C-alpha positions as CSV (number, residue, x, y, z in Angstrom):
1,M,-7.4,19.6,-5.0
2,I,-6.5,16.8,-2.7
3,L,-2.9,15.6,-2.5
4,Q,-1.3,12.6,-0.7
5,I,2.1,13.5,0.4
6,K,5.0,12.0,2.4
7,V,7.1,14.6,4.3
8,I,10.8,14.1,4.8
9,P,11.9,16.6,7.5
10,N,15.5,17.7,8.2
11,A,16.3,17.6,4.5
12,R,19.2,19.5,3.0
13,K,16.9,21.6,0.8
14,N,13.2,22.1,0.2
15,D,12.1,20.1,-2.8
16,I,9.1,18.2,-4.1
17,K,9.1,15.0,-6.2
18,F,6.2,13.0,-7.6
19,E,6.7,9.2,-7.3
20,N,4.1,6.3,-7.5
21,A,1.0,8.6,-7.3
22,L,2.5,10.2,-4.1
23,Y,4.3,13.6,-3.6
24,K,7.5,13.4,-1.6
25,V,8.2,16.8,0.0
26,Y,11.6,17.4,1.4
27,I,11.5,20.1,4.2
28,T,14.6,21.6,5.9
29,A,12.7,22.2,9.1
30,P,12.7,19.6,11.9
31,A,9.6,17.7,12.9
32,V,9.4,19.5,16.3
33,D,6.6,21.7,17.6
34,G,4.9,21.9,14.2
35,K,7.8,23.6,12.5
36,A,7.8,21.1,9.7
37,N,4.1,21.5,9.1
38,K,4.4,25.3,9.0
39,K,7.3,25.1,6.5
40,L,5.4,22.5,4.5
41,I,2.4,24.8,4.1
42,E,4.7,27.7,3.1
43,F,6.6,25.6,0.6
44,L,3.4,24.2,-1.0
45,A,1.9,27.6,-1.2
46,E,4.9,28.9,-3.1
47,H,5.1,25.8,-5.3
48,F,1.4,25.8,-6.3
49,K,1.2,29.6,-6.4
50,V,-1.6,29.9,-3.9
51,R,-1.9,31.7,-0.5
52,K,-1.0,29.9,2.7
53,N,-4.5,30.2,4.1
54,E,-5.8,28.1,1.1
55,I,-3.8,25.0,2.2
56,F,-5.1,22.7,4.9
57,I,-3.7,19.5,6.4
58,K,-6.8,17.3,6.4
59,R,-5.2,14.2,7.9
60,G,-1.8,13.3,9.3
61,E,-1.0,16.4,11.5
62,K,1.6,14.3,13.4
63,S,2.5,11.8,10.7
64,R,4.9,11.9,7.8
65,H,2.0,10.7,5.5
66,K,-0.5,13.5,5.1
67,I,-3.6,14.4,3.1
68,I,-3.5,18.0,2.0
69,Q,-6.3,20.0,0.6
70,I,-5.6,23.1,-1.6
71,N,-8.5,25.4,-2.2
72,E,-7.8,27.3,-5.4
73,Q,-9.6,30.5,-6.1
């Protein structure tokens, strides 16, 4: 499964919303030293009920707009 997401770091709580064919993911971690990416992967794994090692950031490692691949077993 391929997802287009927009990450909003430094949010009050972790949350996910689907708007205009785009997932908006609110993450409490700051966008410093990859902390937001790490928290994003943890949050998406919990939300989609997959393991963390099945989620990959295909594009947008340093951007708020990301392409995420989820390999479901």
